[in-house]
C-alpha positions in Angstrom: -9.4 30.1 -2.9 -12.1 28.0 -1.4 -11.0 25.8 1.4 -11.3 22.0 1.0 -13.8 20.3 3.2 -13.4 17.0 5.0 -16.2 15.2 6.8 -15.1 13.1 9.8 -17.7 10.4 10.7 -16.8 8.8 14.0 -18.5 8.0 17.2 -15.5 8.9 19.4 -15.8 12.5 20.7 -12.1 12.6 21.3 -11.2 11.3 17.8 -13.5 13.9 16.2 -12.0 16.7 18.3 -8.5 15.7 17.5 -9.1 15.5 13.8 -10.9 18.9 13.8 -8.1 20.5 15.9 -5.2 19.2 13.7 -6.7 19.3 10.2 -8.1 22.9 10.7 -4.5 24.0 11.1 -3.8 23.1 7.5 -6.5 25.4 6.1 -9.1 22.6 5.8 -12.8 23.0 6.7 -13.6 20.2 9.0 -17.1 19.0 9.6 -18.0 16.1 12.0 -20.8 13.5 12.2 -21.5 11.5 15.4 -23.0 8.4 13.9 -24.0 6.7 10.6 -27.4 8.6 10.2 -25.7 11.9 10.9 -23.0 11.0 8.4 -25.5 10.3 5.6 -27.3 13.6 6.2 -24.1 15.6 6.2 -22.6 13.9 3.1 -25.7 14.9 1.2 -26.0 18.5 2.6 -22.3 19.4 2.7 -20.9 17.5 -0.3 -17.4 17.5 1.2 -14.2 17.0 -0.8 -13.4 13.8 1.2 -14.9 11.6 4.0 -13.0 10.1 6.8 -15.4 7.3 7.8 -15.1 4.9 10.7 -16.3 1.3 10.1 -17.9 0.9 13.5 -21.1 3.0 13.5 -24.6 3.0 15.0 -27.9 4.3 13.6 -26.7 3.3 10.2 -23.9 0.9 9.5 -20.8 1.8 7.5 -22.1 -0.2 4.5 -25.5 1.6 4.7 -23.8 5.0 4.7 -21.7 4.0 1.6 -24.7 2.6 -0.2 -26.8 5.7 0.4 -23.8 7.9 -0.7 -23.5 5.8 -3.9 -27.2 6.3 -4.7 -26.7 10.1 -4.6 -25.3 11.3 -7.9 -23.8 14.4 -6.4 -22.1 12.5 -3.6 -21.1 9.2 -5.3 -17.7 10.4 -6.5 -16.6 11.8 -3.1 -13.5 9.8 -2.0 -13.6 7.9 1.2 -10.9 7.1 3.7 -12.0 4.2 5.9 -10.8 3.7 9.5 -11.4 0.7 11.7 -10.2 -1.0 14.8 -10.3 -4.3 13.1 -12.1 -5.5 10.0 -12.5 -8.8 8.3 -11.0 -9.1 4.9 -14.2 -10.4 3.3 -16.2 -7.5 4.7 -13.6 -5.1 3.5 -13.8 -6.5 0.0 -17.6 -5.9 0.0 -16.9 -2.2 0.6 -14.1 -1.5 -1.9 -16.5 -0.7 -4.8 -17.7 2.4 -2.9 -14.9 4.7 -3.9 -12.7 3.8 -0.8 -9.3 5.2 -1.5 -7.5 4.1 1.6 -8.1 1.9 4.7 -6.4 2.9 7.9 -6.3 0.7 10.9 -6.7 2.4 14.3 -4.7 3.6 16.0 -3.9 5.3 12.7 -0.5 6.7 11.6 -1.1 10.4 11.4 1.6 10.8 8.8 -0.1 8.2 6.6 -3.4 10.1 6.9 -1.7 13.3 5.9 -0.1 11.7 2.9 -3.5 10.3 1.8 -5.2 13.6 2.2 -2.5 15.4 0.4 -2.9 13.0 -2.6 -6.7 13.3 -2.6 -7.1 17.1 -1.9 -3.8 18.6 -3.1 -3.2 20.1 0.4 0.4 20.3 1.7 1.0 19.1 5.3 4.1 20.2 7.3 4.6 18.1 10.4 7.4 17.5 12.9 9.2 14.4 11.7 11.5 14.1 14.7 12.0 10.4 15.5 9.9 9.7 18.6 8.0 6.9 20.3 5.4 7.7 22.9 3.4 5.1 24.8 0.8 5.5 27.4 -0.8 2.9 29.6 -2.8 2.7 32.8 -1.8 0.2 35.5 -3.6 0.2 38.8 -4.9 3.8 38.1 -1.3 5.0 37.6 -0.7 6.6 34.2 2.7 5.4 32.7 4.0 7.6 29.9 7.2 6.5 28.1 8.9 8.8 25.6 12.0 7.7 23.7 14.3 8.7 20.9 13.3 12.3 20.7 10.7 15.0 21.4 8.1 15.3 18.6 5.7 18.1 19.1 3.0 16.5 17.0 3.0 13.4 19.1 3.2 15.4 22.4 0.1 17.2 21.2 -1.6 13.9 20.4 -0.7 12.6 23.9 -3.3 15.1 25.2 -6.1 13.1 23.5 -4.6 9.7 24.4 -4.5 10.7 28.1 -8.1 11.8 27.9 -9.1 8.5 26.2 -7.4 6.5 29.0 -9.0 8.6 31.7 -12.4 8.1 30.2 -11.9 4.4 29.8 -10.8 3.9 33.4 -12.9 6.7 35.0 -9.8 8.2 36.7 -10.4 11.5 38.4 -7.2 11.8 40.5 -4.4 10.2 38.6 -0.8 9.6 39.5 1.6 9.9 36.6 5.1 8.6 35.8 6.8 10.1 32.8 9.8 8.0 31.6 12.2 9.8 29.3 14.8 7.6 27.7 17.1 7.0 24.7 17.9 10.7 24.0 20.3 13.4 24.8 18.6 16.7 25.9 20.0 20.2 26.2 18.7 23.8 26.6 17.3 23.7 23.0 14.9 21.1 24.2 13.5 23.3 26.9 10.3 24.3 25.0 9.6 20.7 24.2 10.0 19.6 27.8 7.7 22.5 28.8 5.1 21.4 26.3 5.4 17.7 27.5 4.9 18.6 31.2 2.1 21.2 30.5 0.3 18.7 28.3 0.5 15.9 30.8 -0.6 18.1 33.7 -3.5 19.7 31.9 -4.7 16.5 30.2 -4.4 14.3 33.3 -5.5 16.7 35.9 -2.7 15.5 38.1 -1.3 17.6 40.9 2.4 18.4 40.7 3.2 16.2 43.6 1.5 13.2 41.9 3.8 13.5 38.9 7.3 12.0 38.7 9.8 12.1 35.9 12.2 9.2 35.5 15.3 10.2 33.5 19.1 10.3 33.6 19.1 13.7 32.0 20.7 16.3 34.3 19.3 19.0 32.1 15.7 17.8 32.7 16.3 17.8 36.5 17.7 21.3 36.3 14.9 22.5 34.1 12.2 21.2 36.3 13.8 22.4 39.5 14.4 25.9 38.1 10.7 26.5 37.2 8.3 27.6 39.9 5.3 26.2 38.1 6.8 22.7 38.4 7.4 22.8 42.1 6.8 19.4 43.8 7.4 17.5 40.6 10.1 15.0 41.5 12.8 14.0 39.0 14.4 10.6 39.8 17.0 8.4 38.3 15.7 5.1 39.6 12.4 3.4 38.9 12.3 1.9 42.4 12.4 5.4 43.9 9.7 6.6 41.6 7.4 3.7 42.5 7.9 4.3 46.2 5.9 7.5 45.8 3.3 6.2 43.4 2.4 2.7 44.7 1.2 1.9 48.2 3.6 -1.0 48.6 5.5 -0.7 51.9 7.8 -3.7 51.3 11.2 -2.5 50.0 14.4 -4.3 50.3 17.8 -5.0 48.7 16.3 -7.1 45.9 13.8 -4.4 45.0 16.7 -1.9 44.9 18.7 -4.1 42.6 15.8 -4.6 40.3 15.2 -0.9 40.3 18.7 -0.2 39.2 18.5 -2.9 36.4 15.3 -1.5 35.0 16.6 2.1 35.2 19.6 1.0 33.2 17.4 -0.6 30.5 15.0 2.3 30.3 17.3 5.3 30.6 20.7 4.2 29.2 21.8 7.0 26.8 23.5 4.5 24.5 20.4 2.3 24.2 20.6 1.0 20.6 17.2 -0.6 20.1 15.3 1.6 17.6 11.9 1.8 16.1 10.9 2.4 12.5 7.9 4.5 13.7 7.4 8.0 12.4 4.5 10.1 13.6 1.8 7.6 14.6 -1.4 7.7 16.4 -0.4 5.3 19.0 1.3 6.1 21.9 -0.6 1.4 24.7 -10.5 8.1 45.4 -11.1 6.9 41.6 -14.7 6.4 40.4 -14.8 4.0 37.4 -17.5 4.4 34.7 -19.5 1.2 34.1 -18.4 -0.4 30.8 -21.0 -0.4 28.0 -21.9 -4.0 27.2 -22.9 -3.0 23.7 -19.5 -1.4 23.2 -17.8 -4.5 24.6 -19.8 -6.8 22.4 -18.9 -4.8 19.3 -15.2 -4.8 20.2 -15.2 -8.5 20.9 -16.5 -9.8 17.6 -13.8 -11.8 15.9 -11.2 -11.4 18.6 -8.9 -14.3 19.4 -7.5 -14.3 23.0 -5.0 -16.6 24.6 -4.6 -17.2 28.3 -1.4 -18.9 29.5 -1.8 -19.8 33.1 -1.6 -23.0 35.1 -4.5 -21.9 37.3 -7.7 -23.4 36.0 -9.8 -20.7 37.8 -8.0 -17.9 36.0 -8.5 -19.7 32.7 -12.2 -20.0 33.3 -12.5 -16.4 34.5 -11.0 -15.1 31.3 -13.0 -17.4 29.2 -16.2 -16.3 30.9 -15.2 -12.6 30.7 -14.6 -12.7 27.0 -17.3 -15.2 26.3 -19.8 -12.5 27.2 -18.6 -10.4 24.3 -18.3 -13.3 21.8 -14.5 -13.4 21.7 -12.7 -16.7 21.3 -10.4 -17.8 24.1 -7.8 -20.5 24.0 -6.3 -21.7 27.2 -2.7 -23.1 27.8 -1.7 -24.5 31.2 2.0 -24.0 30.6 4.3 -21.8 28.5 5.9 -24.4 26.2 2.8 -25.5 24.5 1.7 -21.9 23.9 5.1 -21.1 22.4 5.0 -24.1 20.1 1.5 -23.1 19.0 2.7 -19.6 18.1 5.7 -20.9 16.3 3.6 -23.2 14.1 1.2 -20.5 12.9 -0.9 -19.7 15.9 -2.2 -16.1 15.9 -3.9 -14.1 18.7 -5.0 -10.5 19.1 -4.1 -10.5 22.8 -2.3 -12.7 25.3 -2.8 -12.9 29.0 0.4 -14.4 30.4 1.0 -15.7 34.0 4.6 -15.2 35.3 4.9 -18.0 37.9 4.2 -21.3 36.1 5.9 -24.7 36.4 8.3 -25.6 33.7 8.6 -22.6 31.4 7.8 -19.4 33.3 6.3 -16.2 31.8 9.7 -14.5 31.4 11.0 -17.4 29.3 7.8 -17.3 27.2 8.5 -13.6 26.6 12.1 -14.4 25.6 10.8 -17.1 23.2 8.4 -14.7 21.6 11.1 -12.1 21.1 13.7 -14.6 19.7 11.0 -15.9 17.3 10.2 -12.5 16.1 6.6 -12.9 17.2 4.9 -9.6 17.9 1.7 -9.8 19.9 0.3 -7.6 22.7 0.9 -9.2 26.1 -0.8 -8.4 29.4 1.2 -9.8 32.4 -0.8 -11.6 35.2 1.0 -11.6 38.5 0.2 -12.4 42.1 3.4 -10.6 43.1 3.4 -7.3 45.0 2.6 -4.2 43.0 6.0 -2.6 42.9 7.7 -5.9 42.2 5.3 -6.6 39.3 6.0 -3.1 37.8 9.7 -3.6 37.9 9.6 -7.1 36.4 7.1 -6.1 33.7 9.1 -3.1 32.5 12.3 -5.1 32.7 10.8 -7.4 30.0 9.5 -4.6 27.9 5.8 -5.3 28.8 3.9 -2.1 29.7 0.6 -3.6 30.7 0.0 -5.8 33.7 -2.8 -6.9 36.1 -2.4 -7.9 39.7 -4.2 -11.0 40.9 -6.9 -11.6 42.1 -8.7 -10.5 38.9 -12.2 -9.2 38.3 -14.1 -9.5 35.0 -14.5 -5.8 34.5 -10.8 -5.2 35.2 -9.9 -7.8 32.6 -12.1 -6.3 29.9 -11.1 -2.8 30.6 -7.4 -3.6 30.2 -8.2 -5.5 27.0 -10.1 -2.5 25.7 -7.1 -0.2 26.5 -4.9 -2.4 24.3 -7.3 -3.3 21.5 -9.8 -0.5 21.2 -7.6 2.6 21.0 -8.1 5.6 18.7 -4.7 7.1 19.5 
């Protein structure tokens, strides 16, 4: 029986590689195109059974690709799955007549993609459905990886590409890594999954063993790591403060730091942690030389973005306005937390929020509490002039994984925003 063919048209090398790696395992023939022009050519020549088409393309726009496909009688009927970081509803409506069967917003849910492909191509997909949440962020060139609820091999494999994406974005050559394992009971049956997790992180990050720390309360994980020679020098710790001592160059430690470390460790690692997520398998997980950011890429990412900065420092407000103004994003400034919260509760909507911690009146922590109690879900980047370790502890205590330490630089601001908003995985 002839294998079904899917054409992946996307300008991200990592996304194309991931799709080819995963879909090929299900007896699919996977072809790739690197831009719109390449996509048009391969649609005509290959006549695939389905096209996975990204909205953001160069050489030819997504609409031009679809128009040329529609003019070709042989290709017109090929179903299209459209992917996008963000797309205006009016622009989307313009495209729906071009045989688009599904629109997936990046980072896409891989189980949703599999289901759509199964319906279009009649191919069966078997994936690990173990409940699992994996998040990955870079803060001050440290790679923070949090895995909760369970070990899902599909997501662990995906983590390899997420790490590569973050390393490429930040230009990190010698990373330091913290893996936080929480909200799960582990035993000897989980040994292969722990091995896969550690091997994936080490190979994808390029980190040396001594630069990787594992934060967990699991005695099994500690015994497993200590009993394997290939994991020598990987330190397993119970307390976030101790983990950060080895990862952050912050000499100031004291009783208050220790207390905060114990509090945060309890929140992250408690075995009876009851907060749950409805996620299944999802493509999201949130001396260094940094690559210059492409202004063209930034401008494309910034179109239509709405940013809020909540900070009583006028200089910070202007810095963020200037940084995002260069890429045509809209920025609203609030000098204190209460007015921002009121705006959000009365219908305000933002793609991203920069939030200062130390403000008069309502501080940043109270703003976070207000967002949570109001059921308002918006990505938040904490701004802090506090010491690095103190900022990490406080940020994680409030459930915020991304932070920036003042003083800020425009490229630093934009890079962090790209990490949150322009993610393929």
